[in-house]
C-alpha positions in Angstrom: 9.5 29.8 5.4 6.0 28.4 5.2 5.6 24.8 6.3 4.2 22.5 3.7 2.1 19.8 5.4 1.7 16.3 4.1 -1.8 15.6 2.8 -3.7 12.3 3.0 -6.8 11.5 1.1 -8.9 9.0 3.0 -11.5 7.3 0.8 -13.2 5.7 3.8 -17.0 5.3 4.3 -16.8 3.6 7.8 -17.2 6.3 10.4 -15.4 4.2 13.1 -12.2 4.0 10.9 -12.6 7.6 9.8 -12.5 8.7 13.4 -9.3 6.7 14.0 -7.7 8.2 10.9 -8.8 11.7 11.9 -7.2 11.3 15.4 -4.0 9.8 14.1 -3.7 12.5 11.3 -4.1 15.3 13.9 -1.4 13.7 16.1 0.9 13.3 13.1 0.4 16.8 11.9 -1.0 15.6 8.6 -3.8 17.4 6.6 -6.6 14.9 6.1 -9.1 15.1 3.3 -12.1 12.8 3.6 -14.1 11.2 0.9 -17.2 9.2 1.9 -18.9 9.0 -1.4 -17.9 8.1 -5.0 -18.5 11.7 -6.0 -16.2 13.0 -3.3 -13.5 10.4 -4.2 -13.5 11.6 -7.8 -13.7 15.3 -6.9 -10.7 15.0 -4.6 -8.7 13.0 -7.0 -9.3 15.7 -9.6 -8.4 18.5 -7.3 -5.6 17.2 -5.0 -2.1 15.8 -5.1 -2.1 13.8 -1.9 1.1 12.3 -0.4 -0.9 9.2 0.6 -4.2 7.7 -0.3 -6.0 5.5 2.2 -8.7 3.3 0.8 -11.3 1.1 2.5 -11.7 -2.0 0.4 -14.9 -3.0 2.2 -16.8 0.1 1.2 -20.1 -0.3 -0.6 -20.3 3.4 -1.6 -18.0 2.9 -4.6 -15.9 0.3 -6.4 -12.5 0.4 -4.6 -10.8 -1.6 -7.2 -11.9 0.9 -9.9 -10.6 3.7 -7.7 -7.2 1.9 -7.5 -7.2 1.5 -11.3 -8.0 5.1 -11.8 -5.2 6.2 -9.4 -2.7 4.0 -11.1 -3.8 5.0 -14.6 -3.2 8.7 -13.9 0.4 9.8 -14.2 -0.2 12.4 -11.5 -0.6 9.6 -9.0 2.0 7.1 -10.4 4.3 7.5 -7.3 1.6 8.2 -4.7 1.4 5.4 -2.2 -2.0 3.7 -1.7 -2.6 1.9 1.6 -5.8 -0.2 1.6 -7.4 -2.1 4.4 -9.9 -5.0 4.5 -11.1 -7.9 6.6 -8.3 -10.4 7.1 -10.3 -13.3 5.5 -10.7 -11.5 2.1 -7.8 -13.1 0.4 -9.2 -12.8 -3.1 -10.0 -9.1 -2.6 -6.4 -8.5 -1.4 -5.1 -10.2 -4.5 -7.4 -8.1 -6.7 -6.3 -4.9 -5.0 -2.6 -5.7 -5.5 -3.2 -6.7 -9.1 -5.0 -3.3 -9.6 -1.9 -1.5 -8.3 -2.3 -1.1 -4.6 1.2 -1.9 -3.1 0.1 -2.1 0.6 -3.0 -4.1 1.5 -3.4 -4.9 5.2 -6.1 -6.3 7.6 -8.3 -3.8 9.4 -6.7 -4.8 12.8 -3.1 -4.2 11.5 -4.2 -0.9 9.9 -5.6 0.3 13.2 -2.5 -0.7 15.0 0.0 0.7 12.5 -1.8 3.8 11.4 0.3 6.3 13.5 3.5 4.8 12.0 2.0 4.8 8.4 1.1 8.5 8.7 4.5 9.5 10.2 6.4 7.7 7.4 4.7 9.6 4.6 7.1 11.3 2.2 5.9 14.8 1.2 6.0 15.2 -2.6 5.7 19.0 -2.4 8.1 19.5 0.5 11.6 20.9 -0.1 14.4 18.3 0.1 16.3 19.2 3.3 18.9 16.4 3.0 
């Protein structure tokens, strides 16, 4: 039987965080698809059905709130978890992200610390149910 790997779309422009995500994804056995531009974010959303979307709310390359609204407006992604990270002092941005439909918004420091656990906890939408 062919193993179906979990897929994560990382819409992250920050190379430092992207390197952390790459290392954690490799350790967790997760396929990582990177998007570092607005065009790539849209291209990957059109082509993929990721099991998790990671979003950097501090990016300047695209409007992260618009990306969240697009994700939540598409039935294809209705049940796809979105984890976003930001600076811990950006309370208004956190509220706006939650209002747009992002269920998990965490400070950058907590994201770095919890990333291995976040990736290991991903439910695979395309994997057979072995329960």
